[in-house]
C-alpha positions in Angstrom: 104.6 93.4 109.5 103.5 89.9 110.2 105.0 88.4 107.0 107.0 85.3 106.5 110.7 85.5 107.3 112.8 86.9 104.5 114.8 83.7 104.0 111.6 81.8 103.2 110.9 84.0 100.2 113.5 82.2 98.0 113.4 78.6 99.4 115.2 76.5 96.8 112.7 74.5 94.7 113.0 70.7 94.8 114.0 70.7 91.1 114.3 73.2 88.2 111.1 73.8 86.2 112.0 73.1 82.6 109.4 75.1 80.6 109.5 77.9 78.0 108.4 80.8 80.1 107.2 84.3 79.0 106.1 87.0 81.4 103.8 89.6 79.7 104.6 92.9 81.3 103.6 95.5 78.7 100.2 96.6 80.1 99.4 100.3 80.2 96.9 100.1 83.1 94.8 103.1 82.1 92.4 102.5 85.0 95.2 103.4 87.4 95.0 107.0 86.0 98.1 109.1 86.7 100.0 106.3 88.4 100.7 104.9 84.9 101.2 108.1 83.0 104.9 107.4 82.6 105.2 103.8 83.9 103.6 100.5 83.0 101.1 98.8 85.3 103.5 96.1 86.4 106.0 98.8 87.5 103.6 100.5 89.8 104.9 100.5 93.5 103.1 98.2 95.9 103.3 98.1 99.8 106.5 100.0 100.2 109.6 99.0 98.3 107.8 96.4 96.1 106.4 96.7 92.6 103.4 94.8 91.3 105.6 92.7 89.0 107.7 91.4 92.0 104.9 88.9 92.9 105.2 87.1 89.5 109.0 87.3 89.7 109.1 85.8 93.2 106.7 83.1 92.2 108.9 82.2 89.2 112.0 82.0 91.4 110.3 79.8 94.0 108.9 77.6 91.3 112.4 76.8 90.0 112.2 78.8 86.7 115.8 79.5 85.7 115.1 81.1 82.3 112.4 83.6 81.5 111.6 86.1 78.7 109.9 89.3 79.9 107.9 91.0 77.1 107.5 94.7 77.7 105.9 97.3 75.6 104.3 100.4 77.2 106.8 102.7 79.1 109.4 99.8 79.5 112.4 101.7 80.8 111.7 101.3 84.5 111.3 97.5 84.2 114.4 97.2 82.0 116.4 98.9 84.7 114.8 97.4 87.7 114.3 93.7 86.8 118.0 92.8 86.0 119.2 94.6 89.1 116.6 93.2 91.5 116.1 89.7 90.0 118.9 88.8 87.6 121.0 86.9 90.1 118.1 84.5 90.9 118.0 83.2 87.3 120.5 81.1 85.3 123.4 83.1 83.8 121.8 85.1 81.0 118.4 83.5 81.9 116.5 86.7 82.4 115.9 88.3 79.0 113.8 91.5 78.5 112.4 92.2 75.1 110.7 95.5 74.3 107.8 95.2 71.9 108.2 98.8 70.7 104.5 99.0 69.9 104.6 95.9 67.8 102.5 93.6 70.0 98.8 93.7 69.0 97.7 91.5 71.9 98.9 88.9 74.4 99.1 86.1 71.9 100.8 88.3 69.4 103.6 89.0 71.9 104.4 85.3 71.7 104.3 85.3 68.0 106.9 88.0 67.8 109.1 86.2 70.3 108.6 82.7 68.9 112.3 82.2 67.9 113.4 82.5 71.5 110.5 80.4 72.8 111.3 77.7 70.3 114.8 77.4 71.8 113.4 75.7 74.8 113.4 71.9 74.7 110.2 71.7 76.7 107.0 70.7 75.1 105.1 73.4 77.0 104.9 77.2 77.0 104.1 78.9 80.4 102.5 82.3 79.9 102.5 84.6 83.0 100.8 87.9 83.8 102.9 90.6 85.5 100.1 92.7 86.9 98.5 90.6 89.6 99.2 90.1 93.3 99.2 86.4 94.3 101.3 83.5 95.6 101.5 80.5 93.2 103.6 77.5 92.5 103.9 77.4 88.7 105.4 73.9 88.8 102.1 72.6 90.2 100.3 74.3 87.3 102.6 72.7 84.7 102.2 69.3 86.4 98.4 69.6 86.2 98.7 70.5 82.5 100.9 67.5 81.8 98.5 65.2 83.6 95.4 66.5 81.9 96.4 65.9 78.3 95.0 69.3 77.3 96.5 71.6 74.8 95.7 74.6 77.0 95.4 74.8 80.8 94.0 78.0 82.4 94.8 79.0 86.0 91.5 80.0 87.6 90.0 81.6 90.7 86.5 82.3 91.9 85.1 85.8 92.2 81.7 87.3 93.1 79.5 87.2 90.1 79.1 91.0 90.2 82.8 91.4 89.5 83.2 88.7 86.8 82.6 90.8 83.8 86.1 92.2 84.1 87.6 88.7 83.4 87.5 85.7 81.1 84.6 83.6 82.6 84.3 79.9 82.1 82.4 76.8 83.2 84.1 73.4 83.7 82.9 69.9 84.3 83.8 67.6 87.2 87.1 66.5 85.5 88.3 70.1 85.1 87.6 70.3 81.4 86.4 73.7 80.2 83.0 73.5 78.6 82.5 77.2 77.9 84.6 80.4 77.9 83.6 84.0 77.5 86.0 86.9 77.5 84.7 89.8 79.7 81.0 89.1 79.1 78.5 91.8 80.0 76.4 89.1 81.7 78.7 86.5 83.0 77.4 83.0 83.8 77.6 81.7 87.4 79.5 78.6 88.4 77.6 75.3 88.4 76.0 75.0 91.8 77.0 78.5 93.0 74.7 81.2 91.6 76.6 84.0 93.4 80.1 83.3 92.1 81.9 82.8 88.8 85.0 80.9 87.7 87.4 83.3 86.1 90.8 83.2 84.3 93.8 84.6 86.0 95.5 85.3 82.7 98.1 82.6 83.3 98.3 79.6 80.9 100.2 76.5 80.0 100.0 75.5 76.4 101.3 72.8 74.1 104.1 74.4 72.2 103.4 72.4 69.0 99.7 73.2 69.1 100.3 76.9 69.9 102.7 77.2 67.0 100.2 75.8 64.6 97.5 78.2 65.8 99.7 81.3 65.7 101.4 80.7 62.4 99.2 78.3 60.4 95.5 78.0 61.2 94.8 81.3 62.9 97.5 83.9 62.1 95.0 86.6 62.9 94.7 85.4 66.5 96.1 88.3 68.7 94.8 87.7 72.2 94.6 84.6 74.4 91.3 85.4 76.0 89.5 86.5 72.8 91.1 84.1 70.4 93.4 81.3 71.6 91.7 79.8 74.6 88.2 79.7 72.9 89.8 77.6 70.1 91.1 75.1 72.7 87.7 75.0 74.3 85.9 74.4 71.0 88.3 71.5 70.4 87.5 70.0 73.8 91.1 70.3 74.8 91.2 73.0 77.5 91.5 72.4 81.2 91.4 74.4 84.5 93.9 74.6 87.3 92.3 76.1 90.4 94.6 78.1 92.7 95.0 76.1 95.9 93.7 77.6 99.1 96.2 79.2 101.5 96.5 78.6 105.3 93.3 80.5 105.9 91.3 78.2 103.6 91.2 80.7 100.8 93.3 81.4 97.7 94.7 84.9 97.4 94.8 86.5 94.0 94.0 90.1 93.2 93.9 91.9 89.9 95.0 95.3 91.0 93.9 97.1 87.8 91.9 99.9 89.4 92.7 102.4 92.1 90.2 100.8 94.5 91.6 97.3 94.0 95.2 98.6 94.3 94.5 100.4 97.6 92.5 97.6 99.1 95.1 94.9 98.1 97.8 96.8 99.9 95.7 97.1 103.0 95.4 93.3 103.0 99.1 93.2 103.9 98.7 95.5 107.0 97.7 92.7 109.4 99.2 89.8 107.6 100.7 88.4 104.5 98.1 86.8 102.2 100.7 86.5 99.5 104.3 86.4 100.2 105.9 89.8 99.7 109.1 89.6 97.8 110.7 92.1 100.0 109.2 92.6 103.5 109.1 96.1 104.9 107.7 97.9 107.9 104.0 98.7 107.5 104.7 102.2 108.9 106.7 102.9 105.8 103.6 103.0 103.6 100.4 102.6 105.7 98.9 105.9 106.8 95.9 104.6 108.6 92.2 105.4 107.7 92.5 103.1 104.7 95.3 105.2 103.1 98.7 104.2 101.7 101.8 106.1 100.6 104.0 105.0 97.7 107.8 105.1 97.3 109.3 108.5 98.0 106.1 110.0 99.4 106.2 112.2 102.5 103.0 113.0 104.5 102.9 115.5 107.2 101.5 114.3 110.5 98.7 116.8 110.6 97.4 115.8 107.2 94.0 114.0 107.4 93.8 111.4 104.6 91.0 108.7 104.3 90.9 106.0 101.6 93.8 107.8 99.8 96.7 106.7 97.6 99.6 109.1 97.8 101.6 108.8 94.6 105.4 108.3 94.5 107.5 111.4 95.3 104.6 113.5 96.7 105.0 115.9 99.6 101.6 116.2 101.4 101.7 119.5 103.3 100.5 120.1 106.9 96.7 120.2 107.4 95.7 118.8 104.0 92.4 116.9 104.1 91.3 114.3 101.5 88.9 111.5 101.4 86.2 113.2 103.6 84.3 115.5 101.2 83.7 114.0 97.7 83.1 117.5 96.2 86.3 118.9 97.6 88.2 115.8 96.5 87.1 115.9 92.9 87.9 119.6 92.7 91.7 118.8 93.1 92.3 115.1 93.0 91.2 111.9 91.3 88.4 110.2 93.2 86.8 106.9 92.1 83.1 106.0 92.5 84.3 103.5 95.1 85.7 106.4 97.2 89.5 106.0 96.6 91.3 109.3 96.3 94.6 109.5 94.3 96.9 112.4 95.1 99.9 113.2 92.9 102.4 116.0 93.2 101.1 117.7 90.0 97.6 117.8 91.7 99.0 119.3 94.9 100.9 121.9 93.0 97.8 122.9 91.0 95.8 123.1 94.2 98.5 125.2 95.9 98.5 127.7 93.0 94.7 128.1 92.8 93.9 128.0 96.5 96.7 130.0 98.1 97.7 133.6 97.3 101.1 133.5 95.6 102.8 135.5 98.4 101.7 133.0 101.0 102.8 129.8 99.1 105.4 127.6 100.8 107.5 125.4 98.5 108.8 122.3 100.3 112.3 121.2 99.4 111.0 117.7 98.5 108.9 119.0 95.6 109.7 117.1 92.5 112.5 115.1 94.1 111.5 111.5 94.9 113.4 110.0 97.8 113.4 106.6 99.6 110.6 106.1 102.1 112.0 106.0 105.7 108.8 107.1 107.3 105.8 108.3 105.4 104.8 110.6 108.2 106.9 113.6 109.2 106.5 116.3 111.8 105.0 119.5 110.4 107.8 121.7 111.7 110.3 119.9 109.5 108.7 121.5 106.5 107.6 124.8 108.0 
């Protein structure tokens, strides 16, 4: 894989970033279907040994963040086990704190309300709010610096997407000085950018806010405010005190940020890493560990027989795909056994394969592979058929 050398991933920042930081990692991710049946969206595997949350964690470490609160909620156990083991040593002693919302958080802003006592302990005047379910490479210190220079009470990290995709995001317009003049959360008919009728300026779900202003909003003037996109950011816009921070372009002239909230987006984002590294992978791995060709990827613990013919397919963690299985070629056949999106992505899980085996093959002819139901580390996602004959 043509990614950056591993020792570049954690280059020491020039100085620590002193800012109250909270990473929101409680999303259920229902559009990922069975992949989030028992795990949160940030915990979903990505490109081999990585998980989606690793990108935000790596960004935080590279930005000099030594203390961070991770707010979990839906199916939190994987993250509570994984994050301290994988990332704890990169933060200050005791600096990585995980707080399970236990169903209490009613929205992104409400998660901060419930954790305000810990946020208030930071001497910083700013609160940095991060999203754990995006794939991107970002210097949070530059975002905080932009906020401090702007004099705004809220600064929103933004990117540009095709207008046809914008209704899935918070959409805004900004003047030449970067001041947000309008903000609409997931509008059915999103407005285009000024001067660019085909694209829209959208929120990345990453914010820097004045701590004093935010406390007043959450506890005094708008105690009913639950969500940043629906409630808090529009307040700052109405007050004329909201600014944008545009994600800088990478070496290829484009910024890289992907919301991997759908099966199509998750599969395509992983394929972006096959021939390069648009955003630095926290842990580089061989592409052959997870890339199956024909637009298909295998997740951690999946084993795919060489004679299987998969196109535009995601193989879920722990699956054993038997010899000769075909998926991604016939929409009618796919939807009979697997999950297939309108965009053509096919999701295969072990439960789906087991059901297919029972209903398609006479019981006396069924072969049960020893891997069924036992996830194991990916060494090679392709195995010779005779190994499981």
